[in-house]
TORPA-4810 file (N, C-alpha, C, O; in nm, 3 decimals):
<nodes>
NODE_1_-7.517_-11.569_-2.468_-7.526_-11.420_-2.499_-7.543_-11.345_-2.395_-7.618_-11.252_-2.424_N
NODE_2_-7.492_-11.340_-2.230_-7.437_-11.332_-2.170_-7.456_-11.242_-2.116_-7.467_-11.250_-1.994_D
NODE_3_-7.468_-11.102_-2.186_-7.456_-10.884_-2.101_-7.562_-10.920_-2.039_-7.648_-11.008_-2.031_L
NODE_4_-7.512_-10.785_-1.982_-7.647_-10.806_-1.835_-7.703_-10.657_-1.896_-7.634_-10.605_-1.984_D
NODE_5_-7.815_-10.595_-1.857_-7.878_-10.464_-1.939_-7.830_-10.347_-1.902_-7.886_-10.252_-1.957_K
NODE_6_-7.758_-10.324_-1.840_-7.574_-10.265_-1.737_-7.565_-10.255_-1.888_-7.603_-10.161_-1.958_K
NODE_7_-7.511_-10.365_-1.926_-7.386_-10.378_-2.062_-7.447_-10.313_-2.181_-7.397_-10.241_-2.267_S
NODE_8_-7.574_-10.359_-2.163_-7.627_-10.350_-2.296_-7.625_-10.149_-2.296_-7.548_-10.063_-2.340_V
NODE_9_-7.755_-10.150_-2.221_-7.731_-9.945_-2.184_-7.644_-9.944_-2.290_-7.653_-9.937_-2.412_L
NODE_10_-7.515_-9.957_-2.170_-7.457_-9.816_-2.206_-7.308_-9.857_-2.308_-7.196_-9.806_-2.309_K
NODE_11_-7.399_-10.022_-2.424_-7.333_-9.989_-2.576_-7.441_-9.871_-2.651_-7.417_-9.759_-2.696_I
NODE_12_-7.553_-9.940_-2.642_-7.662_-9.859_-2.698_-7.559_-9.713_-2.710_-7.480_-9.677_-2.797_L
NODE_13_-7.618_-9.629_-2.533_-7.546_-9.519_-2.556_-7.483_-9.429_-2.611_-7.503_-9.311_-2.637_E
NODE_14_-7.315_-9.582_-2.640_-7.232_-9.486_-2.626_-7.209_-9.449_-2.791_-7.159_-9.359_-2.858_L
NODE_15_-7.299_-9.616_-2.819_-7.347_-9.535_-2.947_-7.473_-9.453_-3.027_-7.528_-9.470_-3.136_N
NODE_16_-7.489_-9.351_-2.915_-7.600_-9.247_-2.985_-7.650_-9.345_-2.990_-7.608_-9.397_-3.094_Q
NODE_17_-7.737_-9.427_-2.930_-7.915_-9.540_-2.966_-7.948_-9.426_-2.826_-7.885_-9.375_-2.733_F
NODE_18_-8.110_-9.425_-2.892_-8.186_-9.381_-2.800_-8.361_-9.421_-2.799_-8.441_-9.435_-2.891_H
NODE_19_-8.369_-9.428_-2.693_-8.518_-9.502_-2.695_-8.660_-9.440_-2.715_-8.676_-9.337_-2.650_P
NODE_20_-8.768_-9.482_-2.793_-8.770_-9.548_-2.905_-8.942_-9.528_-2.900_-8.969_-9.518_-3.020_Y
NODE_21_-9.079_-9.515_-2.821_-9.202_-9.584_-2.761_-9.226_-9.654_-2.843_-9.120_-9.706_-2.878_K
NODE_22_-9.317_-9.696_-2.907_-9.406_-9.763_-3.027_-9.616_-9.677_-2.968_-9.704_-9.660_-2.884_V
NODE_23_-9.566_-9.661_-3.097_-9.782_-9.605_-3.105_-9.741_-9.679_-3.223_-9.645_-9.687_-3.300_H
NODE_24_-9.910_-9.755_-3.195_-9.983_-9.791_-3.272_-10.131_-9.662_-3.325_-10.207_-9.574_-3.285_L
NODE_25_-10.081_-9.752_-3.451_-10.194_-9.678_-3.543_-10.232_-9.668_-3.650_-10.255_-9.571_-3.721_V
NODE_26_-10.243_-9.833_-3.670_-10.365_-9.900_-3.703_-10.301_-10.091_-3.758_-10.190_-10.145_-3.755_Q
NODE_27_-10.428_-10.133_-3.798_-10.399_-10.264_-3.748_-10.365_-10.379_-3.898_-10.466_-10.385_-3.968_E
NODE_28_-10.269_-10.449_-3.943_-10.281_-10.530_-4.022_-10.400_-10.518_-4.126_-10.512_-10.484_-4.089_L
NODE_29_-10.363_-10.553_-4.286_-10.470_-10.508_-4.320_-10.439_-10.625_-4.421_-10.321_-10.658_-4.438_S
NODE_30_-10.551_-10.694_-4.497_-10.478_-10.763_-4.635_-10.393_-10.718_-4.664_-10.296_-10.773_-4.610_Y
NODE_31_-10.350_-10.590_-4.764_-10.262_-10.512_-4.834_-10.108_-10.523_-4.765_-10.000_-10.487_-4.813_D
NODE_32_-10.125_-10.559_-4.690_-10.027_-10.568_-4.571_-9.868_-10.714_-4.602_-9.747_-10.725_-4.583_D
NODE_33_-10.004_-10.806_-4.668_-9.904_-10.870_-4.683_-9.869_-10.912_-4.776_-9.922_-11.022_-4.794_F
NODE_34_-9.766_-10.868_-4.894_-9.653_-10.896_-4.960_-9.588_-10.800_-4.861_-9.543_-10.874_-4.774_D
NODE_35_-9.550_-10.626_-4.817_-9.502_-10.628_-4.702_-9.484_-10.699_-4.613_-9.426_-10.684_-4.506_R
NODE_36_-9.522_-10.760_-4.645_-9.447_-10.916_-4.496_-9.347_-10.915_-4.519_-9.251_-10.866_-4.459_R
NODE_37_-9.362_-11.010_-4.676_-9.324_-11.130_-4.766_-9.243_-11.092_-4.755_-9.150_-11.133_-4.686_I
NODE_38_-9.254_-10.938_-4.857_-9.142_-10.873_-4.835_-9.001_-10.877_-4.785_-8.884_-10.882_-4.822_E
NODE_39_-9.104_-10.870_-4.646_-8.929_-10.841_-4.502_-8.912_-10.975_-4.501_-8.805_-11.035_-4.497_F
NODE_40_-9.009_-11.015_-4.505_-8.936_-11.205_-4.434_-8.827_-11.200_-4.582_-8.721_-11.251_-4.547_S
NODE_41_-8.818_-11.156_-4.733_-8.726_-11.227_-4.792_-8.558_-11.132_-4.783_-8.446_-11.178_-4.801_E
NODE_42_-8.590_-11.021_-4.757_-8.519_-10.897_-4.745_-8.456_-10.985_-4.611_-8.348_-11.040_-4.633_L
NODE_43_-8.515_-11.004_-4.476_-8.451_-11.070_-4.414_-8.386_-11.234_-4.423_-8.355_-11.270_-4.309_M
NODE_44_-8.360_-11.327_-4.512_-8.317_-11.376_-4.571_-8.197_-11.385_-4.614_-8.096_-11.448_-4.582_M
NODE_45_-8.247_-11.263_-4.742_-8.193_-11.241_-4.780_-8.028_-11.189_-4.671_-7.915_-11.232_-4.693_E
NODE_46_-8.048_-11.138_-4.613_-7.972_-11.062_-4.517_-7.906_-11.149_-4.446_-7.807_-11.112_-4.383_R
NODE_47_-7.948_-11.279_-4.445_-7.882_-11.405_-4.334_-7.769_-11.477_-4.402_-7.664_-11.530_-4.365_I
NODE_48_-7.830_-11.459_-4.509_-7.728_-11.551_-4.608_-7.606_-11.479_-4.628_-7.490_-11.516_-4.650_D
NODE_49_-7.672_-11.339_-4.613_-7.497_-11.313_-4.581_-7.404_-11.254_-4.506_-7.296_-11.199_-4.522_E
NODE_50_-7.482_-11.283_-4.413_-7.368_-11.312_-4.308_-7.461_-11.352_-4.210_-7.508_-11.268_-4.133_D
NODE_51_-7.493_-11.473_-4.202_-7.520_-11.603_-4.064_-7.530_-11.546_-3.928_-7.616_-11.596_-3.855_P
NODE_52_-7.452_-11.442_-3.876_-7.474_-11.362_-3.747_-7.598_-11.324_-3.743_-7.687_-11.351_-3.663_N
NODE_53_-7.593_-11.201_-3.916_-7.682_-11.097_-3.877_-7.807_-11.079_-3.803_-7.864_-10.981_-3.755_Y
NODE_54_-7.834_-11.212_-3.810_-7.979_-11.164_-3.646_-7.906_-11.152_-3.462_-7.970_-11.136_-3.358_L
NODE_55_-7.772_-11.166_-3.480_-7.691_-11.180_-3.390_-7.671_-11.023_-3.283_-7.629_-10.995_-3.171_S
NODE_56_-7.754_-10.925_-3.444_-7.737_-10.790_-3.415_-7.779_-10.707_-3.326_-7.743_-10.603_-3.273_N
NODE_57_-7.931_-10.834_-3.322_-8.099_-10.683_-3.287_-8.118_-10.805_-3.181_-8.101_-10.927_-3.180_I
NODE_58_-8.162_-10.700_-3.091_-8.198_-10.711_-2.982_-8.348_-10.744_-2.951_-8.431_-10.661_-2.988_V
NODE_59_-8.378_-10.824_-2.905_-8.508_-10.945_-2.896_-8.510_-10.936_-2.728_-8.470_-11.037_-2.669_F
NODE_60_-8.563_-10.798_-2.630_-8.586_-10.807_-2.544_-8.681_-10.851_-2.484_-8.679_-10.832_-2.362_S
NODE_61_-8.780_-10.914_-2.534_-8.957_-10.901_-2.571_-8.932_-10.890_-2.453_-8.875_-10.978_-2.388_E
NODE_62_-8.985_-10.743_-2.393_-9.092_-10.697_-2.289_-9.269_-10.640_-2.343_-9.382_-10.627_-2.296_E
NODE_63_-9.236_-10.631_-2.399_-9.387_-10.640_-2.473_-9.482_-10.794_-2.472_-9.439_-10.909_-2.484_A
NODE_64_-9.632_-10.743_-2.451_-9.730_-10.855_-2.407_-9.834_-10.858_-2.524_-9.893_-10.750_-2.534_T
NODE_65_-9.872_-10.953_-2.613_-9.989_-10.950_-2.767_-10.080_-11.023_-2.690_-10.059_-11.143_-2.710_F
NODE_66_-10.173_-11.005_-2.609_-10.263_-11.099_-2.645_-10.329_-11.072_-2.782_-10.336_-10.979_-2.862_Q
NODE_67_-10.384_-11.232_-2.765_-10.498_-11.299_-2.924_-10.654_-11.155_-2.909_-10.763_-11.151_-2.967_L
NODE_68_-10.607_-11.082_-2.831_-10.776_-10.971_-2.872_-10.731_-10.838_-2.884_-10.778_-10.731_-2.844_N
NODE_69_-10.622_-10.870_-2.954_-10.561_-10.689_-2.938_-10.521_-10.621_-2.929_-10.489_-10.531_-3.006_D
NODE_70_-10.500_-10.649_-2.772_-10.459_-10.598_-2.684_-10.296_-10.638_-2.669_-10.251_-10.750_-2.642_Y
NODE_71_-10.202_-10.480_-2.700_-10.061_-10.497_-2.637_-9.992_-10.382_-2.497_-9.963_-10.263_-2.486_V
NODE_72_-9.990_-10.470_-2.434_-9.917_-10.335_-2.337_-9.747_-10.325_-2.379_-9.650_-10.401_-2.373_N
NODE_73_-9.770_-10.202_-2.418_-9.653_-10.123_-2.479_-9.602_-10.057_-2.306_-9.519_-9.967_-2.321_R
NODE_74_-9.638_-10.084_-2.148_-9.569_-10.034_-2.095_-9.415_-10.038_-2.160_-9.365_-9.953_-2.234_H
NODE_75_-9.376_-10.120_-2.126_-9.225_-10.121_-2.208_-9.153_-10.179_-2.268_-9.058_-10.257_-2.263_N
NODE_76_-9.253_-10.099_-2.367_-9.221_-10.191_-2.559_-9.188_-10.050_-2.580_-9.257_-9.950_-2.562_C
NODE_77_-9.013_-10.070_-2.639_-8.976_-10.005_-2.666_-8.848_-9.970_-2.783_-8.748_-9.934_-2.721_K
NODE_78_-8.827_-9.971_-2.927_-8.720_-9.935_-2.974_-8.614_-9.866_-3.004_-8.638_-9.745_-3.006_F
NODE_79_-8.479_-9.900_-3.034_-8.436_-9.842_-3.059_-8.285_-9.797_-3.107_-8.197_-9.882_-3.111_W
NODE_80_-8.255_-9.647_-3.146_-8.242_-9.604_-3.326_-8.191_-9.473_-3.229_-8.190_-9.415_-3.120_S
NODE_81_-8.148_-9.480_-3.381_-7.989_-9.349_-3.410_-8.070_-9.235_-3.455_-8.042_-9.120_-3.421_D
NODE_82_-8.152_-9.259_-3.517_-8.284_-9.140_-3.536_-8.378_-9.163_-3.518_-8.443_-9.267_-3.525_T
NODE_83_-8.403_-9.052_-3.488_-8.618_-9.035_-3.493_-8.707_-9.104_-3.578_-8.711_-9.121_-3.700_N
NODE_84_-8.745_-9.124_-3.526_-8.834_-9.204_-3.581_-8.910_-9.109_-3.591_-9.022_-9.124_-3.640_P
</nodes>
């Protein structure tokens, strides 16, 4: 996929998507384990239904996660057509 950044931004804009900043509210706990498994299973089902499913997700690789719990959120945004 050789789309340049301007093209991707234009496509998002045409589809009325807006950038939202990530807000860290809590760290993962043991209780989150089941939800992570459910999410993984859901993703596997969607990929089984549509092998190209992941090609509809943009991984911009703009956040830096460190082992000491520090997250560089300066460029960390997600795009959605609704405000979370």
